[in-house]
C-alpha positions as CSV (number, residue, x, y, z in Angstrom):
1,M,24.1,-6.8,-10.1
2,T,21.9,-3.7,-9.7
3,D,22.9,-0.1,-9.5
4,T,24.7,0.8,-6.3
5,V,22.5,2.8,-3.9
6,W,25.2,4.3,-1.7
7,T,28.7,3.0,-1.5
8,G,29.6,4.7,1.8
9,L,32.5,7.0,2.8
10,V,33.5,6.1,6.3
11,A,34.7,2.8,7.7
12,I,33.1,1.7,11.0
13,T,35.7,0.8,13.6
14,D,35.3,-0.1,17.3
15,A,36.4,3.5,18.2
16,R,33.9,5.1,15.7
17,Y,31.1,2.8,17.0
18,A,31.9,3.8,20.6
19,M,31.7,7.5,19.7
20,L,28.3,7.0,17.9
21,A,26.9,4.9,20.8
22,Q,27.8,7.6,23.3
23,L,25.6,10.1,21.3
24,A,22.7,8.1,22.7
25,G,23.5,9.3,26.2
26,Q,21.1,8.2,28.9
27,W,19.0,6.2,26.3
28,L,21.9,3.8,25.5
29,V,21.2,0.3,26.9
30,E,24.6,-1.1,26.2
31,E,27.4,-0.9,23.7
32,R,27.6,-3.7,21.2
33,P,31.0,-3.1,19.5
34,E,30.8,-6.0,17.1
35,P,29.2,-6.0,13.7
36,V,26.5,-8.6,13.0
37,P,26.4,-10.3,9.6
38,T,23.3,-9.3,7.6
39,G,20.6,-12.0,8.1
40,E,21.7,-12.8,11.6
41,N,20.0,-11.7,14.8
42,S,21.5,-8.7,16.6
43,G,20.3,-9.7,20.0
44,Y,17.2,-8.2,21.6
45,E,16.3,-4.6,21.5
46,D,13.0,-2.7,21.0
47,K,14.4,0.6,19.8
48,A,17.7,1.1,18.1
49,I,19.8,2.9,15.6
50,Y,21.6,0.6,13.2
51,V,24.4,1.3,10.7
52,V,24.8,-1.0,7.7
53,V,28.2,-1.5,6.1
54,N,29.1,-2.9,2.7
55,R,31.7,-5.6,2.1
56,E,34.5,-3.0,2.4
57,G,33.3,-2.1,5.8
58,L,32.0,1.4,4.7
59,A,28.9,2.7,6.3
60,C,26.2,2.8,3.5
61,Y,22.9,3.1,5.4
62,C,21.7,4.3,8.8
63,G,18.2,3.4,10.1
64,R,16.1,3.3,13.2
65,T,13.6,1.0,14.7
66,A,10.4,1.8,16.6
67,P,8.3,-1.3,16.5
68,T,4.6,-1.1,17.2
69,R,4.3,-4.7,18.3
70,M,6.3,-7.3,20.3
71,L,9.0,-9.0,18.3
72,T,10.6,-12.4,18.8
73,R,14.0,-11.2,17.9
74,G,15.9,-7.9,17.8
75,A,14.1,-5.0,16.1
76,A,17.3,-4.1,14.1
77,A,17.5,-7.6,12.6
78,T,13.7,-7.5,11.8
79,R,14.0,-4.1,10.1
80,L,17.1,-5.2,8.1
81,Q,15.3,-8.3,6.9
82,Q,12.4,-6.1,5.6
83,H,14.9,-4.0,3.7
84,V,16.8,-6.8,2.0
85,I,13.6,-8.6,1.0
86,R,12.2,-5.5,-0.7
87,T,15.3,-4.2,-2.4
88,R,17.7,-6.4,-4.4
89,S,20.6,-3.9,-4.3
90,K,20.5,-3.9,-0.5
91,K,20.6,-7.6,-0.4
92,E,23.6,-7.6,-2.7
93,E,25.5,-4.7,-1.1
94,W,24.9,-5.0,2.6
95,A,27.3,-7.3,4.5
96,E,27.0,-6.4,8.2
97,Y,25.4,-4.0,10.6
98,W,26.2,-2.3,13.9
99,V,23.5,-1.8,16.5
100,I,23.1,1.0,19.0
101,P,20.4,-0.4,21.3
102,L,18.1,2.2,23.0
103,S,15.9,1.9,26.0
104,S,12.3,0.9,25.2
105,V,11.1,4.1,26.7
106,T,13.2,6.3,24.5
107,P,10.9,9.0,23.0
108,D,10.3,8.7,19.3
109,H,11.6,12.2,18.7
110,V,14.9,11.2,20.4
111,V,15.2,8.1,18.2
112,S,14.6,10.2,15.1
113,G,17.1,12.9,16.1
114,L,19.7,10.3,16.9
115,E,19.3,8.7,13.5
116,R,19.8,12.0,11.8
117,T,22.9,12.8,14.0
118,V,24.5,9.4,13.3
119,A,23.8,9.6,9.6
120,A,25.3,13.1,9.5
121,R,28.4,12.1,11.4
122,L,28.9,9.3,8.8
123,G,28.0,11.4,5.8
124,I,25.1,9.1,4.9
125,P,22.0,10.6,3.2
126,L,18.8,9.6,5.0
127,R,16.8,9.5,1.8
128,H,18.2,7.9,-1.3
129,R,15.5,8.9,-3.7
130,A,13.1,11.8,-4.2
131,R,9.5,11.4,-3.2
132,L,6.4,13.3,-4.4
133,T,4.7,14.5,-1.3
134,S,1.1,14.3,-2.5
135,G,1.3,11.7,-5.3
136,R,0.7,14.5,-7.8
137,R,3.0,15.3,-10.7
138,P,5.1,18.4,-10.3
139,K,3.8,21.5,-12.1
140,R,5.3,22.4,-15.4
141,T,6.5,26.0,-15.7
């Protein structure tokens, strides 16, 4: 097994999901108060916020979708598949995910803001590793 990326702090329950879904306000398409096993289709949505939980039911990742092309299945399922293919630890740790489907006309800044808000409410960091902004090495002092 690989090193754990983020073990999570908060369990996702039906009530917690409902609270998070209501944060979407007018952009919420419908509530989907059931977790979806990782690898299974979430239904159909263009834009969404998704919360991944580990085997203990603790929220360990929050992401968003904003596809630039038509998809044959839900954007959340498609995005999750991209994650688990690229990162072994995610494939090993992630068990289920919850989807907050958003209207296809939701502005990108609203999707991004909602992702940040949901992550903050769950205590999930949005970035798990530091990035160099320009590809250059940091200056030594």
